[in-house]
C-alpha positions in Angstrom: -8.1 -60.1 53.8 -5.3 -58.0 52.3 -3.8 -60.3 49.6 -0.3 -59.2 50.7 -1.0 -60.2 54.3 -2.4 -63.5 53.1 0.8 -64.0 51.0 2.9 -63.3 54.1 0.9 -65.9 56.1 1.4 -68.5 53.3 5.1 -67.7 53.2 5.3 -68.0 56.9 3.9 -71.5 56.8 6.3 -72.5 54.0 9.2 -71.0 55.9 8.2 -73.0 59.0 8.2 -76.2 57.0 11.8 -75.6 56.0 12.8 -74.5 59.6 11.3 -77.8 60.9 13.9 -80.1 59.3 17.1 -78.8 61.2 14.9 -78.4 64.3 13.9 -82.1 64.1 17.5 -83.1 63.5 18.8 -81.1 66.5 16.0 -82.4 68.8 16.6 -86.0 67.7 20.3 -85.9 68.5 19.7 -84.1 71.8 16.9 -86.3 72.8 18.9 -89.5 72.3 22.6 -88.6 72.9 21.9 -85.6 75.2 24.4 -83.4 73.5 23.6 -80.2 71.7 25.4 -79.9 68.3 26.4 -76.2 68.1 27.8 -76.9 64.6 24.5 -78.3 63.2 24.0 -75.3 60.9 27.5 -75.8 59.5 26.6 -79.4 58.6 23.8 -77.9 56.5 26.4 -75.5 55.0 28.6 -78.4 54.0 25.6 -80.1 52.4 24.7 -76.9 50.5 28.3 -76.7 49.2 28.2 -80.4 48.2 25.0 -79.9 46.1 26.4 -76.7 44.5 29.8 -78.3 43.6 28.3 -81.5 42.2 25.7 -79.7 40.1 27.6 -76.6 38.9 31.2 -77.9 38.8 30.7 -81.6 38.1 27.6 -81.3 36.0 25.6 -83.8 37.9 21.9 -83.7 37.5 20.3 -81.8 40.4 18.4 -84.9 41.7 21.7 -86.9 41.9 23.4 -84.1 43.7 20.5 -84.0 46.2 20.7 -87.8 46.6 24.4 -87.6 47.3 24.2 -84.8 49.9 22.0 -86.9 52.3 24.4 -89.8 52.9 27.4 -87.4 52.8 26.1 -85.2 55.6 24.8 -88.3 57.4 28.3 -89.8 57.3 29.6 -86.4 58.6 27.2 -86.6 61.5 28.5 -90.1 62.4 32.1 -88.9 62.2 31.2 -85.9 64.5 29.7 -88.3 67.0 32.6 -90.9 66.9 35.5 -88.4 66.9 34.2 -85.5 69.0 31.1 -86.4 70.9 31.7 -90.0 72.0 34.8 -89.3 74.0 32.9 -86.5 75.9 29.7 -88.3 76.7 30.7 -88.4 80.4 32.1 -84.9 80.4 30.4 -81.8 81.7 27.9 -80.2 79.2 30.1 -77.1 78.8 32.9 -79.3 77.5 30.6 -80.8 74.9 29.3 -77.4 73.8 32.9 -76.0 73.5 33.9 -79.1 71.4 31.0 -78.8 69.0 31.5 -75.1 68.9 35.1 -75.8 67.9 33.9 -78.0 65.0 31.7 -75.0 63.9 34.8 -72.9 63.4 36.7 -75.8 61.7 34.0 -76.2 59.2 33.7 -72.5 58.5 37.5 -72.2 58.1 37.7 -75.2 55.9 34.9 -73.9 53.6 36.8 -70.5 53.4 40.0 -72.3 52.4 38.3 -74.5 49.7 35.6 -72.3 48.3 36.7 -68.8 49.4 34.2 -66.2 50.7 32.3 -65.6 47.4 28.5 -66.2 47.4 27.7 -69.2 45.3 24.2 -69.6 43.6 22.6 -72.7 42.2 20.7 -70.7 39.7 17.5 -72.8 40.1 14.1 -71.1 40.4 10.7 -72.6 39.8 7.9 -70.3 38.4 5.6 -68.7 40.9 2.0 -69.9 41.5 -0.9 -67.5 41.7 -4.1 -68.0 43.6 -6.7 -65.2 44.0 -4.1 -62.4 43.7 -1.7 -64.2 46.0 1.7 -65.2 44.5 3.6 -68.1 46.1 7.2 -69.0 45.1 7.2 -72.3 43.3 10.6 -73.1 44.8 9.5 -72.4 48.3 6.3 -74.5 47.8 8.4 -77.4 46.4 10.8 -77.1 49.4 7.9 -77.1 51.8 6.4 -80.2 50.3 9.8 -82.0 50.4 10.2 -80.9 54.1 6.8 -82.4 55.0 7.8 -85.6 53.2 11.0 -85.7 55.1 9.3 -85.1 58.4 6.7 -87.9 57.6 9.5 -90.3 56.7 11.2 -89.5 60.0 7.9 -90.1 61.9 7.4 -93.5 60.1 11.0 -94.5 60.8 10.7 -93.7 64.5 7.2 -95.3 64.8 7.5 -98.5 62.8 11.1 -99.7 62.8 12.9 -101.6 65.5 15.8 -99.1 65.7 13.3 -96.2 65.6 11.5 -97.7 68.6 14.9 -98.1 70.3 15.7 -94.5 69.6 12.4 -93.4 71.2 13.0 -95.7 74.1 16.5 -94.4 74.7 15.2 -90.8 74.6 12.6 -91.7 77.2 14.9 -93.5 79.6 18.5 -94.0 78.7 19.4 -95.6 82.1 16.9 -98.5 81.9 17.0 -99.3 78.2 20.4 -101.1 78.3 18.9 -103.5 80.8 16.2 -104.3 78.2 18.9 -105.5 75.7 19.3 -102.3 73.7 22.9 -101.2 72.9 23.1 -97.4 73.5 26.3 -97.1 71.4 24.6 -98.4 68.3 21.5 -96.2 68.9 23.7 -93.1 69.3 25.5 -93.8 66.0 22.2 -94.3 64.2 20.6 -91.2 65.7 23.6 -89.2 64.6 23.4 -90.5 61.1 19.7 -89.7 60.9 20.3 -86.2 62.4 23.1 -85.6 59.8 20.8 -86.9 57.0 18.1 -84.4 58.1 20.8 -81.6 57.8 21.6 -82.9 54.3 17.9 -82.7 53.4 17.6 -79.2 54.8 20.7 -78.3 52.8 19.0 -79.5 49.6 15.9 -77.3 50.4 17.9 -74.2 51.3 20.5 -74.3 48.5 17.7 -73.6 45.9 16.6 -70.6 47.9 19.8 -69.0 49.4 23.3 -68.3 48.1 25.8 -70.5 49.9 28.9 -69.0 51.6 31.0 -70.1 54.6 28.9 -68.2 57.1 25.5 -69.1 55.8 25.0 -71.1 59.0 24.8 -67.8 60.9 21.7 -66.8 59.0 19.5 -69.7 60.3 21.6 -71.5 63.0 20.6 -69.2 65.9 16.9 -69.2 65.1 17.1 -73.0 64.7 18.3 -73.5 68.3 15.9 -70.8 69.5 13.0 -72.9 68.0 14.4 -76.0 69.6 14.4 -74.4 73.0 11.1 -72.7 72.5 9.4 -76.0 71.5 11.0 -77.9 74.3 14.6 -79.2 73.8 14.3 -82.9 72.7 10.6 -82.6 72.1 10.1 -83.6 68.4 6.5 -82.6 68.1 7.0 -79.4 70.1 9.9 -78.3 67.9 7.9 -79.1 64.7 5.0 -76.9 65.9 7.3 -74.2 67.1 9.0 -74.0 63.7 5.7 -73.1 62.1 4.9 -70.5 64.8 8.3 -68.9 64.3 7.9 -68.9 60.6 4.6 -67.1 60.9 6.2 -64.5 63.3 9.2 -63.8 61.0 7.0 -63.6 57.8 4.2 -61.4 59.2 6.8 -59.2 60.9 8.5 -58.6 57.5 5.1 -57.6 56.2 4.3 -55.1 58.9 7.9 -53.7 59.3 11.0 -55.2 57.6 13.1 -58.4 57.7 15.5 -57.1 60.4 12.7 -56.0 62.7 10.8 -59.3 62.2 13.8 -61.2 63.7 14.0 -58.7 66.6 10.3 -59.5 67.3 11.0 -63.2 67.0 13.8 -63.1 69.6 11.7 -60.9 71.9 8.9 -63.4 71.7 11.3 -66.1 72.4 12.6 -64.3 75.6 9.0 -63.7 76.7 8.2 -67.4 76.3 11.3 -68.5 78.2 10.4 -66.2 81.1 6.9 -67.7 81.2 7.8 -71.4 80.4 11.5 -72.0 80.9 11.3 -75.5 79.5 9.5 -74.4 76.4 6.0 -74.0 75.1 5.4 -77.8 74.6 7.6 -79.3 77.3 6.3 -82.4 78.9 
């Protein structure tokens, strides 16, 4: 096999692992609360700015900046639920979408006021790794391993903890579970916190690969929601698998053509999937 094509396939898998984290967060919140956070990518942007500020401006060690970003964005997810989403739980879906879309512009505008529009770089790069003439970015490989660890921790949390089981139960049948003694309001808050923490972890993995600026969410936010829908909105496993599929499409498309064309192909593939399976590839 052409080593450059093999390198593109490896990079596609690594990219899919990073895509998976925000996809899992979006699907978790939608599956439990039944609200799509249009501003989810902007939560990631806030986490990226937090890591950059703590590390470059406050001279925090990078691991401490990472550790602070997770609870910070998790708290932001809780505040988003309590202030914006909770009052609209009984409202039509379009009202919920408009409200979270409004938060998107508030976060973008706030980032512009505080940090300006300059591109900020963390300046961290791990040395590449070579295997049979295939070069793999050490930074991307480390981010991929951390993304898999985060996904595994989420699986263990949902599988083996009481509140995790309650989250899965609410996602399965939110009308019956209150009769079983589960408080939906508590579950909604916990799910929002976990969804926010996943956005914080995604921010830690993206800030070492991308420059952060107020509109960074536009570079990966649309494809994140596209993956969620393609995998089956609210389907955690489907979104996880669809993230790797989309990562391979984007990476190999960049190999055969260019980056812009690869995203055109990815969106065309998404449209074809939705025509054939409107509920997503892995909808149940």
